[in-house]
Backbone as a printed PyTorch tensor [residue, N CA C, xyz], in Angstrom:
tensor([[[ 89.1870,  -8.0260, 100.8220],
         [ 88.1830,  -8.4660,  99.8730],
         [ 87.1210,  -7.3870,  99.7220]],

        [[ 86.8150,  -7.0450,  98.4920],
         [ 85.7550,  -6.0810,  98.2330],
         [ 84.4010,  -6.7750,  98.2110]],

        [[ 83.3950,  -6.0700,  98.7000],
         [ 82.0220,  -6.5500,  98.6480],
         [ 81.2740,  -5.6280,  97.7040]],

        [[ 80.5250,  -6.2200,  96.7730],
         [ 79.7580,  -5.4300,  95.8130],
         [ 78.2660,  -5.5960,  96.0550]],

        [[ 77.5500,  -4.5150,  95.7890],
         [ 76.0910,  -4.5480,  95.7650],
         [ 75.6670,  -4.4200,  94.3120]],

        [[ 74.4660,  -4.8940,  94.0150],
         [ 73.9320,  -4.8160,  92.6530],
         [ 72.5630,  -4.1550,  92.6760]],

        [[ 72.3410,  -3.3060,  91.6870],
         [ 71.0400,  -2.6750,  91.4850],
         [ 70.5980,  -2.9490,  90.0530]],

        [[ 69.3220,  -3.1830,  89.8680],
         [ 68.7630,  -3.3100,  88.5300],
         [ 68.1290,  -1.9580,  88.1890]],

        [[ 68.5860,  -1.3570,  87.1110],
         [ 68.0800,  -0.0610,  86.6730],
         [ 67.5640,  -0.1640,  85.2480]],

        [[ 66.5430,   0.6170,  84.9300],
         [ 66.0340,   0.7090,  83.5700],
         [ 66.2880,   2.1180,  83.0660]],

        [[ 66.8920,   2.2100,  81.8890],
         [ 67.1640,   3.5000,  81.2740],
         [ 66.5580,   3.5490,  79.8850]],

        [[ 66.4380,   4.7710,  79.3590],
         [ 65.8570,   4.9180,  78.0250],
         [ 66.5440,   6.0370,  77.2560]],

        [[ 66.3430,   6.0070,  75.9540],
         [ 66.8910,   7.0270,  75.0670],
         [ 66.0420,   7.0660,  73.8030]],

        [[ 65.9420,   8.2180,  73.2060],
         [ 65.2730,   8.3300,  71.9150],
         [ 66.2570,   8.1200,  70.7720]],

        [[ 67.5540,   7.9450,  71.0960],
         [ 68.6050,   7.8490,  70.0820],
         [ 69.0430,   6.4190,  69.7890]],

        [[ 69.4420,   5.6730,  70.8540],
         [ 69.9900,   4.3240,  70.6400],
         [ 70.0800,   3.5780,  71.9630]],

        [[ 70.3290,   2.2570,  71.8560],
         [ 70.5550,   1.4720,  73.0700],
         [ 71.8570,   1.9050,  73.7330]],

        [[ 72.8850,   2.1910,  72.9390],
         [ 74.1540,   2.6370,  73.5050],
         [ 73.9560,   3.9150,  74.3160]],

        [[ 73.1870,   4.8520,  73.7910],
         [ 72.9190,   6.0950,  74.5170],
         [ 72.1170,   5.8210,  75.7900]],

        [[ 71.1880,   4.8880,  75.7300],
         [ 70.4150,   4.5220,  76.9240],
         [ 71.3410,   3.9640,  78.0010]],

        [[ 72.3080,   3.1480,  77.6010],
         [ 73.2550,   2.5720,  78.5560],
         [ 74.1350,   3.6550,  79.1630]],

        [[ 74.7580,   4.4730,  78.3150],
         [ 75.6900,   5.4830,  78.8290],
         [ 74.9830,   6.5430,  79.6690]],

        [[ 73.7870,   6.9500,  79.2750],
         [ 73.0850,   7.9710,  80.0730],
         [ 72.6080,   7.4080,  81.4100]],

        [[ 72.2570,   6.1310,  81.4520],
         [ 71.8550,   5.5030,  82.7140],
         [ 73.0410,   5.4160,  83.6650]],

        [[ 74.2080,   5.0310,  83.1480],
         [ 75.4170,   4.9850,  83.9740],
         [ 75.7650,   6.3860,  84.4730]],

        [[ 75.6860,   7.3670,  83.5940],
         [ 75.9990,   8.7460,  83.9770],
         [ 75.0780,   9.2390,  85.0930]],

        [[ 73.7920,   8.9740,  84.9760],
         [ 72.8390,   9.3950,  86.0110],
         [ 73.0660,   8.6390,  87.3110]],

        [[ 73.3120,   7.3390,  87.2240],
         [ 73.5400,   6.5390,  88.4350],
         [ 74.7830,   7.0220,  89.1760]],

        [[ 75.8100,   7.4220,  88.4340],
         [ 77.0600,   7.8540,  89.0740],
         [ 76.9140,   9.1640,  89.8400]],

        [[ 75.8250,   9.8880,  89.6150],
         [ 75.5800,  11.1320,  90.3550],
         [ 75.1770,  10.8570,  91.8000]],

        [[ 74.6050,   9.6800,  92.0620],
         [ 74.1530,   9.3920,  93.4230],
         [ 74.7310,   8.1020,  94.0110]],

        [[ 75.4840,   7.3440,  93.2250],
         [ 76.0840,   6.1010,  93.7110],
         [ 77.5930,   6.1920,  93.5120]],

        [[ 78.3360,   6.0320,  94.5950],
         [ 79.7940,   6.0540,  94.5280],
         [ 80.3380,   4.6550,  94.2300]],

        [[ 81.5570,   4.6100,  93.7240],
         [ 82.3200,   3.3750,  93.5260],
         [ 81.6690,   2.3960,  92.5470]],

        [[ 81.0580,   2.9180,  91.4670],
         [ 80.5310,   2.0240,  90.4360],
         [ 81.6660,   1.1570,  89.9110]],

        [[ 81.3930,  -0.1350,  89.7280],
         [ 82.4740,  -1.0380,  89.3260],
         [ 82.1690,  -1.8580,  88.0810]],

        [[ 80.9140,  -1.9610,  87.6720],
         [ 80.6190,  -2.7350,  86.4730],
         [ 79.1430,  -2.7600,  86.1460]],

        [[ 78.8480,  -3.1880,  84.9170],
         [ 77.4510,  -3.3490,  84.4980],
         [ 77.3100,  -4.6390,  83.7050]],

        [[ 76.1110,  -5.1760,  83.7320],
         [ 75.7090,  -6.2510,  82.8430],
         [ 74.4190,  -5.7970,  82.1880]],

        [[ 74.3900,  -5.8460,  80.8700],
         [ 73.1640,  -5.5060,  80.1520],
         [ 72.2730,  -6.7410,  80.2000]],

        [[ 71.1510,  -6.6090,  80.8860],
         [ 70.2480,  -7.7400,  81.0580],
         [ 69.2640,  -7.8730,  79.9060]],

        [[ 68.8090,  -6.7140,  79.3940],
         [ 67.7450,  -6.7450,  78.3940],
         [ 67.7570,  -5.4470,  77.6000]],

        [[ 67.4930,  -5.5450,  76.3120],
         [ 67.3190,  -4.3820,  75.4530],
         [ 65.9670,  -4.5390,  74.7650]],

        [[ 65.1830,  -3.4640,  74.7470],
         [ 63.8930,  -3.5080,  74.0810],
         [ 63.5290,  -2.1040,  73.6310]],

        [[ 62.4770,  -1.9860,  72.8350],
         [ 62.1300,  -0.6880,  72.2640],
         [ 60.6330,  -0.5640,  72.0630]],

        [[ 60.1880,   0.6950,  71.9830],
         [ 58.8070,   0.9930,  71.6080],
         [ 58.8230,   1.4310,  70.1510]],

        [[ 57.8480,   0.9530,  69.4120],
         [ 57.7390,   1.3400,  68.0110],
         [ 56.6820,   2.4210,  67.8860]],

        [[ 57.0490,   3.4560,  67.1530],
         [ 56.1340,   4.5690,  66.8960],
         [ 56.0060,   4.6930,  65.3810]],

        [[ 54.8080,   4.4440,  64.8750],
         [ 54.6420,   4.4130,  63.4250],
         [ 55.3410,   3.1810,  62.8860]],

        [[ 56.3220,   3.3850,  62.0180],
         [ 57.0480,   2.2430,  61.4690],
         [ 58.5270,   2.2610,  61.8350]],

        [[ 58.8660,   2.9760,  62.9300],
         [ 60.2700,   3.0220,  63.3600],
         [ 60.3550,   3.0050,  64.8860]],

        [[ 61.5520,   2.7940,  65.3880],
         [ 61.7570,   2.7760,  66.8400],
         [ 61.6220,   4.1950,  67.3790]],

        [[ 60.7570,   4.3490,  68.3580],
         [ 60.5330,   5.6550,  68.9660],
         [ 61.3400,   5.8720,  70.2330]],

        [[ 61.5800,   4.7810,  70.9840],
         [ 62.3620,   4.8860,  72.2150],
         [ 63.0340,   3.5460,  72.5100]],

        [[ 64.2970,   3.6370,  72.9170],
         [ 65.1120,   2.4730,  73.2360],
         [ 65.1840,   2.3210,  74.7540]],

        [[ 65.0980,   1.0850,  75.2430],
         [ 65.1540,   0.8140,  76.6790],
         [ 66.2180,  -0.2400,  76.9750]],

        [[ 66.8290,  -0.1270,  78.1530],
         [ 67.7800,  -1.1350,  78.6270],
         [ 67.5290,  -1.4150,  80.1030]],

        [[ 67.6620,  -2.6670,  80.4700],
         [ 67.6850,  -3.0600,  81.8760],
         [ 69.1310,  -3.4040,  82.1830]],

        [[ 69.6920,  -2.7420,  83.1890],
         [ 71.0910,  -2.9300,  83.5550],
         [ 71.2160,  -3.4270,  84.9810]],

        [[ 72.1500,  -4.3400,  85.1970],
         [ 72.5610,  -4.7460,  86.5380],
         [ 73.8410,  -3.9620,  86.8030]],

        [[ 73.7400,  -2.9380,  87.6370],
         [ 74.8850,  -2.0860,  87.9520],
         [ 75.4420,  -2.5090,  89.3040]],

        [[ 76.7570,  -2.7130,  89.3610],
         [ 77.3840,  -3.0920,  90.6250],
         [ 78.2640,  -1.9560,  91.1320]],

        [[ 78.3690,  -1.8970,  92.4470],
         [ 79.2380,  -0.9130,  93.0820],
         [ 79.8450,  -1.5120,  94.3350]],

        [[ 81.0420,  -1.0370,  94.6660],
         [ 81.7790,  -1.5560,  95.8120],
         [ 81.3250,  -0.8350,  97.0750]],

        [[ 81.1230,  -1.5910,  98.1350],
         [ 80.7350,  -1.0240,  99.4250],
         [ 81.9610,  -0.4030, 100.0870]],

        [[ 81.7920,   0.7880, 100.5860],
         [ 82.8680,   1.4990, 101.2800],
         [ 82.9520,   0.9880, 102.7140]],

        [[ 83.9460,   0.1340, 102.9860],
         [ 84.0760,  -0.4700, 104.3110],
         [ 84.5430,   0.5520, 105.3700]],

        [[ 85.1530,   1.6470, 104.9230],
         [ 85.6800,   2.6500, 105.8480],
         [ 84.7020,   3.7860, 106.1230]],

        [[ 83.5070,   3.6990, 105.5760],
         [ 82.5050,   4.7500, 105.7430],
         [ 82.0920,   4.8670, 107.1970]],

        [[ 82.0170,   6.0900, 107.6520],
         [ 81.5500,   6.3570, 109.0260],
         [ 80.0550,   6.6300, 108.9730]],

        [[ 79.3130,   6.1000, 109.9180],
         [ 77.8580,   6.3030, 109.9750],
         [ 77.5060,   7.6850, 110.4290]]])
């Protein structure tokens, strides 16, 4: 049986919510092994002038615990 841990991360992008999601996953994968899934918890944005200036996402990222890891 696999055991998963969950982290809540917030990411941002000046381009889109999709870019905020993919760049957050990409950055998380640099320091977290065995990523296994995400749930998008929230999407929101800052308005600058009369348009969206920055897109934000809150993600629940899960990863599998390495049971064979040596301390």
